[in-house]
N, C-alpha and C positions, 0 to 999 in steps of 0.2 A: 325657229320659235324660241322665245325667251324662257328662262327658268321659271318665271312666275306662271306662265301658261302650262308648262310641263308639270309643275307642282299641282296645279288645279286639275289637270287631266288625271294625274296619278291619284289624287284624293277622290275624284269622282269615280274612277275605276275601282278603287278600294271599297268605296261605299256601295257600288253596284255589286261587287263580290259578296259583301256582307249581306246585302239585301237578298241576293239569290240564295245564299246559304240559309238565311232565316225563312224566307217565304216560299222558296221553290224546292230546295234540297234540304229539308229538315232532317238532319242525320239521326236524331232520336227516333223520329217517326219511321224512317227507312229501316233502322236496325232493330226496332222492337220485336219484329217477327223473325228476325234472323238469329240463328243459334251461334254464330261466330262473332267474336269481337272485331272491331275495326282494323286492328293491326293484322289479323289473319286474312281478312278480305283484301286489305292492301297488298299483302304478300301474294295472294292468289292472283289478283288483278295484274300485278307486276309480272308474274310467271307466264300468264296467259298471253300477255302482250310482248314479252321479251324472250320467251323460250326457256329451255333448261338453263339453270344458272348454279354456280357455287353458292352455298349457303352464305358464306362471308360476303360475296358480292351483293346478294340481295340485301343483307343487313347494312352494308355500306351505302347502297343506292337509296334505301328507304330510311336511313338514319335510325336503324334499330340496332341496339348493342348486341354483341355476340351472345351474352348470357340470356337475353330476351328472345333471341332467334330460336334457340333450342326448343323451348316449350311450344313456340308457334309451329315450328316444323313438325314436332312430335304430334301435336293435335291434328294438323292437316293430314299427316300420314295416317293416323288412326281413323280419321273421318273418310279415308279413301279419296282425298282430293288432290294429293300429290304423291309421287313416287320418289324415293331416295335411291341414289345409285352412285357407285364410284366413278370418277372421271377415268375414261379409258386411257388417257395419256399420262395421268398422274394419280395413282391410287390413293395418295394422301388426301386428295380433294374429294369432298362429298358434294354431289350435285343433286338438284331436285327438279322435277318437272310436273306440270299440271296434268291431271288425268282428265278423261272425257267427262267424268262426274263433276269436276271443277268447272269445266266449260259449260255444262248444263246448269249448274248451280248459278253461275254468273249470268247466263242468258235469262234465267228465271228472275234474278234480281233486277236485271235491265228491263224485263217486261213489266215488273211491278212498278219500277220507277217511271217508266213511260206512261203507264196507266195513271199514276198519281199526277203526272204532269198534264195529261189529257183532262183529268178532273179539274185541275186548277185553271186551265186556260179556256175550257168550254163555256164558262159564263160570260166571257168577253164578247163584246160586240164584233160584227164583221169588220168594221173600220179598225178597231183595236187589234184584232187578229192580223189584218193585213199589215198594219204598222209594225207589229211585233215580228212578223215574218220578214219584212224588209230590213228591219233593224238587225235581226239575227244574221241575215246574209251579209250585211255590211260589216258587222262585228267579226264574223268568221274570216272574211276577206282581209281585214286589217290584222287580226290576231295571227294569221298565217305568216305575216311579214315580220313579226316580233321574234 
């Protein structure tokens, strides 16, 4: 495929992501009833999906500076969403892990998001829903190859 076609696909995919962000995953709407800022949720999500990690590793992976990680971790510890502990192999390293409360919190956020998605797609016609379902399956198959 030539560069012109690749650029067109790239632009279309970018516009799709923007549209999804605006129409489907409106972050302001999702976070208005959440008591945690996006950076805190991002750190929680990371820990739940990657297991216990050193604080510096989380900051590096999420592009959050070390001075900004400290208040994020402190807040999550005070909320009972993560535990802080010393690395058993190197006591100089502080690690954190998600608590069961964090898992429950994120499951509830997921439930709310899925409910909002259901509200958004329910007015679609049966034909539109079938086309959306088929498109999502095709996109997932392709995206797994990237």
